[in-house]
FIKOLZA-1660 file (N, C-alpha, C; in steps of 0.1 Angstrom, whole numbers, plus 5000, padded with zeros to 4 digits):
% residues 192
   i   px   py   pz ch aa at
   1 1677 2123 2515  A  X  N
   1 1672 2124 2528  A  X CA
   1 1679 2135 2536  A  X  C
   2 1674 2136 2548  A  X  N
   2 1679 2146 2557  A  X CA
   2 1691 2139 2565  A  X  C
   3 1702 2146 2565  A  X  N
   3 1714 2139 2572  A  X CA
   3 1711 2138 2587  A  X  C
   4 1716 2127 2593  A  X  N
   4 1714 2124 2607  A  X CA
   4 1721 2135 2615  A  X  C
   5 1715 2140 2625  A  X  N
   5 1721 2150 2634  A  X CA
   5 1718 2145 2648  A  X  C
   6 1729 2142 2656  A  X  N
   6 1726 2138 2669  A  X CA
   6 1720 2149 2677  A  X  C
   7 1711 2145 2687  A  X  N
   7 1705 2156 2695  A  X CA
   7 1716 2163 2703  A  X  C
   8 1714 2176 2704  A  X  N
   8 1723 2184 2712  A  X CA
   8 1722 2180 2727  A  X  C
   9 1734 2180 2733  A  X  N
   9 1734 2176 2747  A  X CA
   9 1729 2188 2755  A  X  C
  10 1722 2186 2766  A  X  N
  10 1717 2197 2774  A  X CA
  10 1729 2205 2780  A  X  C
  11 1727 2218 2781  A  X  N
  11 1738 2226 2787  A  X CA
  11 1741 2223 2801  A  X  C
  12 1753 2221 2804  A  X  N
  12 1757 2218 2818  A  X CA
  12 1766 2229 2823  A  X  C
  13 1761 2239 2831  A  X  N
  13 1770 2250 2834  A  X CA
  13 1782 2246 2843  A  X  C
  14 1782 2234 2848  A  X  N
  14 1793 2229 2857  A  X CA
  14 1804 2222 2849  A  X  C
  15 1802 2223 2835  A  X  N
  15 1812 2216 2827  A  X CA
  15 1816 2225 2815  A  X  C
  16 1808 2235 2812  A  X  N
  16 1810 2243 2800  A  X CA
  16 1821 2253 2800  A  X  C
  17 1831 2251 2792  A  X  N
  17 1842 2261 2790  A  X CA
  17 1844 2264 2776  A  X  C
  18 1845 2276 2772  A  X  N
  18 1843 2288 2780  A  X CA
  18 1829 2289 2785  A  X  C
  19 1827 2295 2797  A  X  N
  19 1813 2296 2802  A  X CA
  19 1804 2304 2793  A  X  C
  20 1791 2301 2793  A  X  N
  20 1782 2310 2785  A  X CA
  20 1778 2322 2794  A  X  C
  21 1773 2332 2787  A  X  N
  21 1769 2344 2795  A  X CA
  21 1756 2341 2802  A  X  C
  22 1755 2346 2814  A  X  N
  22 1742 2346 2821  A  X CA
  22 1741 2358 2830  A  X  C
  23 1729 2361 2833  A  X  N
  23 1727 2373 2842  A  X CA
  23 1733 2370 2856  A  X  C
  24 1735 2380 2864  A  X  N
  24 1740 2378 2878  A  X CA
  24 1728 2378 2888  A  X  C
  25 1728 2369 2897  A  X  N
  25 1719 2369 2908  A  X CA
  25 1728 2370 2921  A  X  C
  26 1722 2376 2931  A  X  N
  26 1729 2377 2944  A  X CA
  26 1730 2364 2950  A  X  C
  27 1741 2362 2958  A  X  N
  27 1743 2350 2965  A  X CA
  27 1744 2353 2980  A  X  C
  28 1738 2345 2988  A  X  N
  28 1738 2348 3003  A  X CA
  28 1752 2345 3009  A  X  C
  29 1754 2352 3019  A  X  N
  29 1768 2352 3026  A  X CA
  29 1771 2338 3031  A  X  C
  30 1761 2331 3036  A  X  N
  30 1764 2317 3041  A  X CA
  30 1769 2308 3030  A  X  C
  31 1764 2309 3018  A  X  N
  31 1768 2300 3007  A  X CA
  31 1782 2304 3003  A  X  C
  32 1785 2317 3003  A  X  N
  32 1798 2322 2999  A  X CA
  32 1808 2317 3010  A  X  C
  33 1805 2317 3022  A  X  N
  33 1813 2312 3033  A  X CA
  33 1815 2297 3031  A  X  C
  34 1805 2290 3028  A  X  N
  34 1806 2275 3026  A  X CA
  34 1815 2272 3014  A  X  C
  35 1814 2280 3003  A  X  N
  35 1823 2278 2992  A  X CA
  35 1838 2281 2996  A  X  C
  36 1840 2292 3003  A  X  N
  36 1853 2295 3008  A  X CA
  36 1860 2285 3017  A  X  C
  37 1852 2278 3025  A  X  N
  37 1857 2268 3034  A  X CA
  37 1861 2256 3026  A  X  C
  38 1854 2253 3015  A  X  N
  38 1858 2241 3006  A  X CA
  38 1870 2244 2997  A  X  C
  39 1871 2257 2993  A  X  N
  39 1882 2260 2984  A  X CA
  39 1896 2259 2991  A  X  C
  40 1905 2251 2985  A  X  N
  40 1918 2250 2990  A  X CA
  40 1926 2262 2985  A  X  C
  41 1931 2270 2994  A  X  N
  41 1939 2282 2989  A  X CA
  41 1951 2279 2981  A  X  C
  42 1956 2267 2982  A  X  N
  42 1968 2263 2973  A  X CA
  42 1963 2262 2959  A  X  C
  43 1950 2261 2956  A  X  N
  43 1945 2260 2943  A  X CA
  43 1942 2273 2936  A  X  C
  44 1944 2284 2943  A  X  N
  44 1940 2297 2938  A  X CA
  44 1948 2300 2925  A  X  C
  45 1941 2306 2916  A  X  N
  45 1947 2310 2903  A  X CA
  45 1956 2322 2904  A  X  C
  46 1968 2321 2899  A  X  N
  46 1978 2332 2900  A  X CA
  46 1980 2340 2887  A  X  C
  47 1977 2333 2876  A  X  N
  47 1980 2339 2863  A  X CA
  47 1995 2336 2858  A  X  C
  48 2002 2329 2866  A  X  N
  48 2016 2325 2862  A  X CA
  48 2016 2314 2852  A  X  C
  49 2027 2313 2845  A  X  N
  49 2029 2302 2835  A  X CA
  49 2027 2289 2842  A  X  C
  50 2020 2280 2835  A  X  N
  50 2017 2266 2840  A  X CA
  50 2007 2266 2851  A  X  C
  51 2001 2278 2855  A  X  N
  51 1990 2278 2864  A  X CA
  51 1978 2280 2855  A  X  C
  52 1971 2269 2851  A  X  N
  52 1961 2269 2841  A  X CA
  52 1947 2272 2846  A  X  C
  53 1942 2283 2841  A  X  N
  53 1929 2288 2846  A  X CA
  53 1918 2277 2844  A  X  C
  54 1918 2270 2833  A  X  N
  54 1907 2260 2831  A  X CA
  54 1908 2248 2841  A  X  C
  55 1920 2245 2845  A  X  N
  55 1922 2235 2856  A  X CA
  55 1915 2239 2869  A  X  C
  56 1918 2252 2872  A  X  N
  56 1912 2258 2884  A  X CA
  56 1897 2259 2883  A  X  C
  57 1892 2262 2871  A  X  N
  57 1877 2264 2869  A  X CA
  57 1870 2250 2870  A  X  C
  58 1877 2240 2867  A  X  N
  58 1870 2226 2868  A  X CA
  58 1869 2223 2883  A  X  C
  59 1878 2227 2892  A  X  N
  59 1877 2226 2906  A  X CA
  59 1866 2235 2911  A  X  C
  60 1866 2247 2906  A  X  N
  60 1856 2257 2909  A  X CA
  60 1842 2252 2907  A  X  C
  61 1840 2246 2895  A  X  N
  61 1827 2241 2891  A  X CA
  61 1823 2230 2901  A  X  C
  62 1832 2221 2904  A  X  N
  62 1829 2210 2913  A  X CA
  62 1824 2215 2927  A  X  C
  63 1831 2225 2932  A  X  N
  63 1827 2230 2945  A  X CA
  63 1813 2238 2944  A  X  C
  64 1812 2245 2933  A  X  N
  64 1799 2252 2931  A  X CA
  64 1787 2242 2930  A  X  C
  65 1790 2231 2924  A  X  N
  65 1779 2221 2923  A  X CA
  65 1776 2215 2937  A  X  C
  66 1787 2213 2944  A  X  N
  66 1785 2207 2958  A  X CA
  66 1777 2215 2967  A  X  C
  67 1779 2229 2966  A  X  N
  67 1772 2238 2976  A  X CA
  67 1760 2244 2969  A  X  C
  68 1756 2239 2957  A  X  N
  68 1744 2243 2950  A  X CA
  68 1745 2258 2946  A  X  C
  69 1756 2263 2941  A  X  N
  69 1757 2276 2935  A  X CA
  69 1754 2275 2921  A  X  C
  70 1744 2283 2917  A  X  N
  70 1739 2283 2903  A  X CA
  70 1748 2291 2893  A  X  C
  71 1746 2288 2881  A  X  N
  71 1754 2295 2870  A  X CA
  71 1753 2311 2872  A  X  C
  72 1741 2315 2876  A  X  N
  72 1739 2330 2877  A  X CA
  72 1746 2335 2890  A  X  C
  73 1751 2327 2898  A  X  N
  73 1757 2331 2910  A  X CA
  73 1773 2329 2910  A  X  C
  74 1778 2322 2900  A  X  N
  74 1792 2320 2899  A  X CA
  74 1800 2332 2901  A  X  C
  75 1795 2344 2895  A  X  N
  75 1803 2356 2896  A  X CA
  75 1806 2360 2910  A  X  C
  76 1797 2356 2920  A  X  N
  76 1799 2361 2934  A  X CA
  76 1810 2354 2941  A  X  C
  77 1814 2342 2937  A  X  N
  77 1825 2335 2943  A  X CA
  77 1838 2334 2935  A  X  C
  78 1837 2337 2922  A  X  N
  78 1848 2336 2913  A  X CA
  78 1860 2344 2918  A  X  C
  79 1859 2356 2924  A  X  N
  79 1871 2363 2928  A  X CA
  79 1878 2356 2940  A  X  C
  80 1871 2347 2947  A  X  N
  80 1877 2340 2958  A  X CA
  80 1887 2330 2954  A  X  C
  81 1888 2326 2941  A  X  N
  81 1897 2316 2937  A  X CA
  81 1910 2323 2930  A  X  C
  82 1911 2336 2931  A  X  N
  82 1922 2343 2925  A  X CA
  82 1931 2348 2936  A  X  C
  83 1944 2349 2932  A  X  N
  83 1954 2355 2940  A  X CA
  83 1965 2362 2932  A  X  C
  84 1974 2369 2938  A  X  N
  84 1985 2375 2931  A  X CA
  84 1981 2384 2919  A  X  C
  85 1988 2383 2908  A  X  N
  85 1985 2391 2896  A  X CA
  85 1971 2389 2891  A  X  C
  86 1966 2377 2892  A  X  N
  86 1952 2375 2887  A  X CA
  86 1942 2382 2895  A  X  C
  87 1944 2382 2908  A  X  N
  87 1935 2390 2917  A  X CA
  87 1936 2405 2915  A  X  C
  88 1948 2410 2913  A  X  N
  88 1950 2424 2910  A  X CA
  88 1943 2428 2897  A  X  C
  89 1945 2420 2887  A  X  N
  89 1939 2422 2874  A  X CA
  89 1923 2423 2876  A  X  C
  90 1918 2413 2883  A  X  N
  90 1904 2413 2885  A  X CA
  90 1899 2425 2892  A  X  C
  91 1906 2430 2902  A  X  N
  91 1902 2442 2910  A  X CA
  91 1902 2454 2901  A  X  C
  92 1912 2455 2892  A  X  N
  92 1914 2467 2884  A  X CA
  92 1906 2467 2871  A  X  C
  93 1902 2456 2866  A  X  N
  93 1896 2455 2853  A  X CA
  93 1881 2451 2853  A  X  C
  94 1878 2441 2861  A  X  N
  94 1864 2435 2861  A  X CA
  94 1855 2444 2870  A  X  C
  95 1844 2447 2864  A  X  N
  95 1834 2455 2871  A  X CA
  95 1825 2446 2880  A  X  C
  96 1820 2451 2890  A  X  N
  96 1812 2443 2900  A  X CA
  96 1800 2436 2893  A  X  C
  97 1794 2443 2883  A  X  N
  97 1782 2437 2877  A  X CA
  97 1785 2429 2864  A  X  C
  98 1798 2427 2861  A  X  N
  98 1802 2418 2850  A  X CA
  98 1798 2404 2853  A  X  C
  99 1794 2397 2842  A  X  N
  99 1790 2383 2844  A  X CA
  99 1802 2374 2846  A  X  C
 100 1800 2362 2851  A  X  N
 100 1811 2353 2853  A  X CA
 100 1818 2350 2840  A  X  C
 101 1810 2348 2829  A  X  N
 101 1816 2346 2816  A  X CA
 101 1825 2358 2812  A  X  C
 102 1821 2370 2814  A  X  N
 102 1829 2382 2810  A  X CA
 102 1842 2382 2819  A  X  C
 103 1841 2380 2832  A  X  N
 103 1853 2380 2840  A  X CA
 103 1862 2369 2836  A  X  C
 104 1857 2357 2834  A  X  N
 104 1865 2345 2829  A  X CA
 104 1873 2349 2816  A  X  C
 105 1866 2354 2807  A  X  N
 105 1871 2358 2794  A  X CA
 105 1882 2368 2795  A  X  C
 106 1880 2378 2803  A  X  N
 106 1890 2389 2805  A  X CA
 106 1902 2383 2811  A  X  C
 107 1901 2375 2821  A  X  N
 107 1913 2369 2828  A  X CA
 107 1920 2359 2818  A  X  C
 108 1912 2351 2812  A  X  N
 108 1918 2341 2802  A  X CA
 108 1926 2349 2791  A  X  C
 109 1920 2359 2785  A  X  N
 109 1927 2366 2775  A  X CA
 109 1939 2374 2780  A  X  C
 110 1939 2378 2792  A  X  N
 110 1950 2386 2797  A  X CA
 110 1962 2377 2800  A  X  C
 111 1959 2365 2807  A  X  N
 111 1970 2357 2812  A  X CA
 111 1974 2345 2802  A  X  C
 112 1965 2341 2794  A  X  N
 112 1968 2330 2785  A  X CA
 112 1973 2336 2771  A  X  C
 113 1985 2340 2771  A  X  N
 113 1990 2347 2759  A  X CA
 113 2001 2340 2752  A  X  C
 114 2006 2346 2741  A  X  N
 114 2016 2339 2732  A  X CA
 114 2029 2336 2739  A  X  C
 115 2034 2344 2748  A  X  N
 115 2046 2342 2755  A  X CA
 115 2045 2328 2763  A  X  C
 116 2034 2327 2770  A  X  N
 116 2032 2314 2777  A  X CA
 116 2031 2303 2768  A  X  C
 117 2024 2304 2757  A  X  N
 117 2022 2294 2747  A  X CA
 117 2035 2289 2741  A  X  C
 118 2044 2299 2738  A  X  N
 118 2057 2296 2732  A  X CA
 118 2065 2288 2742  A  X  C
 119 2064 2292 2755  A  X  N
 119 2071 2284 2765  A  X CA
 119 2066 2270 2767  A  X  C
 120 2052 2269 2766  A  X  N
 120 2046 2255 2767  A  X CA
 120 2051 2247 2755  A  X  C
 121 2051 2253 2743  A  X  N
 121 2054 2245 2731  A  X CA
 121 2069 2241 2732  A  X  C
 122 2077 2250 2736  A  X  N
 122 2092 2247 2737  A  X CA
 122 2093 2235 2747  A  X  C
 123 2087 2235 2758  A  X  N
 123 2088 2224 2768  A  X CA
 123 2082 2211 2762  A  X  C
 124 2071 2212 2755  A  X  N
 124 2064 2201 2749  A  X CA
 124 2074 2194 2739  A  X  C
 125 2082 2202 2732  A  X  N
 125 2090 2196 2721  A  X CA
 125 2104 2193 2725  A  X  C
 126 2109 2199 2736  A  X  N
 126 2123 2197 2740  A  X CA
 126 2125 2189 2753  A  X  C
 127 2114 2186 2761  A  X  N
 127 2116 2179 2773  A  X CA
 127 2120 2164 2770  A  X  C
 128 2130 2160 2776  A  X  N
 128 2135 2146 2774  A  X CA
 128 2136 2138 2787  A  X  C
 129 2136 2125 2786  A  X  N
 129 2138 2117 2797  A  X CA
 129 2151 2119 2803  A  X  C
 130 2162 2120 2795  A  X  N
 130 2175 2121 2799  A  X CA
 130 2177 2134 2808  A  X  C
 131 2171 2145 2803  A  X  N
 131 2172 2158 2811  A  X CA
 131 2164 2157 2824  A  X  C
 132 2152 2151 2823  A  X  N
 132 2144 2149 2835  A  X CA
 132 2151 2141 2845  A  X  C
 133 2158 2130 2841  A  X  N
 133 2165 2122 2850  A  X CA
 133 2177 2129 2856  A  X  C
 134 2184 2137 2848  A  X  N
 134 2195 2145 2853  A  X CA
 134 2191 2155 2863  A  X  C
 135 2179 2161 2861  A  X  N
 135 2173 2171 2871  A  X CA
 135 2168 2164 2884  A  X  C
 136 2166 2151 2883  A  X  N
 136 2161 2143 2895  A  X CA
 136 2170 2131 2898  A  X  C
 137 2183 2134 2901  A  X  N
 137 2192 2122 2903  A  X CA
 137 2189 2113 2914  A  X  C
 138 2181 2118 2924  A  X  N
 138 2178 2110 2936  A  X CA
 138 2166 2101 2934  A  X  C
 139 2159 2102 2922  A  X  N
 139 2147 2095 2919  A  X CA
 139 2150 2082 2911  A  X  C
 140 2141 2072 2913  A  X  N
 140 2142 2060 2905  A  X CA
 140 2136 2062 2891  A  X  C
 141 2138 2053 2883  A  X  N
 141 2134 2054 2869  A  X CA
 141 2119 2056 2868  A  X  C
 142 2111 2048 2876  A  X  N
 142 2097 2050 2875  A  X CA
 142 2092 2064 2880  A  X  C
 143 2099 2069 2890  A  X  N
 143 2095 2083 2895  A  X CA
 143 2099 2093 2884  A  X  C
 144 2110 2091 2878  A  X  N
 144 2115 2101 2867  A  X CA
 144 2105 2100 2856  A  X  C
 145 2101 2088 2852  A  X  N
 145 2091 2087 2841  A  X CA
 145 2078 2094 2845  A  X  C
 146 2074 2092 2857  A  X  N
 146 2061 2099 2862  A  X CA
 146 2063 2114 2862  A  X  C
 147 2074 2119 2866  A  X  N
 147 2077 2134 2865  A  X CA
 147 2076 2138 2851  A  X  C
 148 2082 2131 2841  A  X  N
 148 2082 2134 2827  A  X CA
 148 2067 2134 2822  A  X  C
 149 2060 2124 2825  A  X  N
 149 2046 2123 2821  A  X CA
 149 2037 2135 2826  A  X  C
 150 2039 2138 2839  A  X  N
 150 2032 2149 2845  A  X CA
 150 2035 2162 2838  A  X  C
 151 2047 2164 2835  A  X  N
 151 2051 2177 2828  A  X CA
 151 2045 2177 2814  A  X  C
 152 2046 2166 2807  A  X  N
 152 2041 2166 2793  A  X CA
 152 2026 2167 2793  A  X  C
 153 2019 2161 2803  A  X  N
 153 2004 2163 2803  A  X CA
 153 2000 2177 2807  A  X  C
 154 2008 2184 2815  A  X  N
 154 2005 2198 2819  A  X CA
 154 2008 2206 2806  A  X  C
 155 2019 2204 2799  A  X  N
 155 2021 2211 2786  A  X CA
 155 2010 2209 2777  A  X  C
 156 2005 2197 2776  A  X  N
 156 1994 2193 2766  A  X CA
 156 1982 2201 2770  A  X  C
 157 1978 2201 2782  A  X  N
 157 1966 2209 2786  A  X CA
 157 1968 2224 2784  A  X  C
 158 1980 2229 2786  A  X  N
 158 1983 2243 2785  A  X CA
 158 1982 2247 2770  A  X  C
 159 1986 2238 2761  A  X  N
 159 1986 2241 2747  A  X CA
 159 1972 2241 2740  A  X  C
 160 1963 2234 2747  A  X  N
 160 1949 2234 2742  A  X CA
 160 1945 2224 2732  A  X  C
 161 1934 2226 2725  A  X  N
 161 1927 2216 2717  A  X CA
 161 1935 2210 2706  A  X  C
 162 1944 2218 2700  A  X  N
 162 1952 2212 2689  A  X CA
 162 1962 2201 2694  A  X  C
 163 1964 2200 2707  A  X  N
 163 1974 2190 2712  A  X CA
 163 1967 2180 2720  A  X  C
 164 1954 2179 2721  A  X  N
 164 1946 2170 2729  A  X CA
 164 1948 2156 2723  A  X  C
 165 1945 2146 2732  A  X  N
 165 1944 2132 2728  A  X CA
 165 1956 2124 2732  A  X  C
 166 1954 2111 2733  A  X  N
 166 1964 2101 2737  A  X CA
 166 1975 2100 2726  A  X  C
 167 1971 2100 2713  A  X  N
 167 1981 2099 2703  A  X CA
 167 1991 2110 2703  A  X  C
 168 1987 2122 2705  A  X  N
 168 1997 2133 2706  A  X CA
 168 2006 2131 2718  A  X  C
 169 2001 2127 2729  A  X  N
 169 2009 2125 2741  A  X CA
 169 2018 2113 2739  A  X  C
 170 2013 2102 2734  A  X  N
 170 2022 2090 2732  A  X CA
 170 2033 2094 2723  A  X  C
 171 2031 2101 2712  A  X  N
 171 2042 2105 2703  A  X CA
 171 2052 2113 2710  A  X  C
 172 2048 2123 2718  A  X  N
 172 2057 2132 2725  A  X CA
 172 2065 2124 2735  A  X  C
 173 2059 2115 2742  A  X  N
 173 2066 2107 2752  A  X CA
 173 2076 2098 2745  A  X  C
 174 2073 2092 2734  A  X  N
 174 2082 2084 2727  A  X CA
 174 2094 2092 2722  A  X  C
 175 2092 2104 2717  A  X  N
 175 2102 2113 2713  A  X CA
 175 2111 2117 2725  A  X  C
 176 2105 2120 2736  A  X  N
 176 2112 2124 2748  A  X CA
 176 2121 2113 2754  A  X  C
 177 2117 2100 2751  A  X  N
 177 2125 2089 2756  A  X CA
 177 2135 2083 2746  A  X  C
 178 2135 2089 2734  A  X  N
 178 2145 2084 2724  A  X CA
 178 2159 2085 2729  A  X  C
 179 2166 2074 2728  A  X  N
 179 2180 2074 2732  A  X CA
 179 2183 2072 2746  A  X  C
 180 2172 2072 2754  A  X  N
 180 2174 2070 2769  A  X CA
 180 2177 2056 2772  A  X  C
 181 2186 2054 2782  A  X  N
 181 2189 2041 2787  A  X CA
 181 2180 2038 2799  A  X  C
 182 2173 2027 2798  A  X  N
 182 2164 2024 2810  A  X CA
 182 2170 2012 2818  A  X  C
 183 2183 2010 2816  A  X  N
 183 2189 1999 2824  A  X CA
 183 2189 2003 2838  A  X  C
 184 2183 1994 2846  A  X  N
 184 2182 1997 2861  A  X CA
 184 2192 1990 2869  A  X  C
 185 2198 1980 2864  A  X  N
 185 2207 1971 2872  A  X CA
 185 2218 1967 2863  A  X  C
 186 2230 1972 2866  A  X  N
 186 2242 1968 2858  A  X CA
 186 2248 1956 2864  A  X  C
 187 2247 1945 2857  A  X  N
 187 2252 1932 2862  A  X CA
 187 2267 1932 2863  A  X  C
 188 2274 1939 2854  A  X  N
 188 2288 1940 2854  A  X CA
 188 2294 1945 2867  A  X  C
 189 2287 1955 2872  A  X  N
 189 2293 1961 2884  A  X CA
 189 2289 1954 2897  A  X  C
 190 2281 1943 2896  A  X  N
 190 2276 1936 2907  A  X CA
 190 2283 1922 2909  A  X  C
 191 2293 1920 2901  A  X  N
 191 2301 1907 2902  A  X CA
 191 2308 1906 2915  A  X  C
 192 2309 1894 2920  A  X  N
 192 2317 1892 2932  A  X CA
 192 2331 1888 2929  A  X  C
% end
C-alpha cells in the first residue's frame, strides 16, 4: 500500500523560520508608525553574542500579526528592529528591494557564526551551579538555580536544533549541578 503521509500544515508566515521568500509590497506610513510604537527598543537586535536573531524575529512576527502587516510587507519594518552592528550591516549590505527572507538570511549568516557557536557550546558544557552561585553570592539558592536555568536555556536556543528538547536540557542541568551542595540551613551553626 501507499505509506501514510500526514497532510502538510498550511504555511504560517508569522511562525516560519527561516522565512520563505516573498515579493515586496509597499507598506503605508501609519502602519509602520504603529509597528514602531509597539516595538520595545530594548528588544532591538544587535548582532552580539547571546542576542539571538530568531528570538527577536518571534517578537517581530507577533507585532506584525497584531498590526496586520503581511508577509510581503515584513521587509518594510524589519530594519526598525535592528541596532548597532546589525543595523550598520543592514545599511551597508541589504538592498532596498531585497525581500525580508533575503535580509534575514544575510544577517543570520553574518552574525550567527562559528565563534559565537563555540562560545555557546563552551558555556553549555562548562556552566555549573557552583560557579553560578559564586558569581551571585547575594542570591538565594532558588534564584541561583533560576539564573542557571535561564543561562542554559539561552545556550540551548543559541546552539540550535541539535540541542533542542527537554532531555538535552535536563541532562545539562544535572551535569551542571553535580557535586553542588544545596544545604540551605546549617543546623550546627544555629545551636544555642
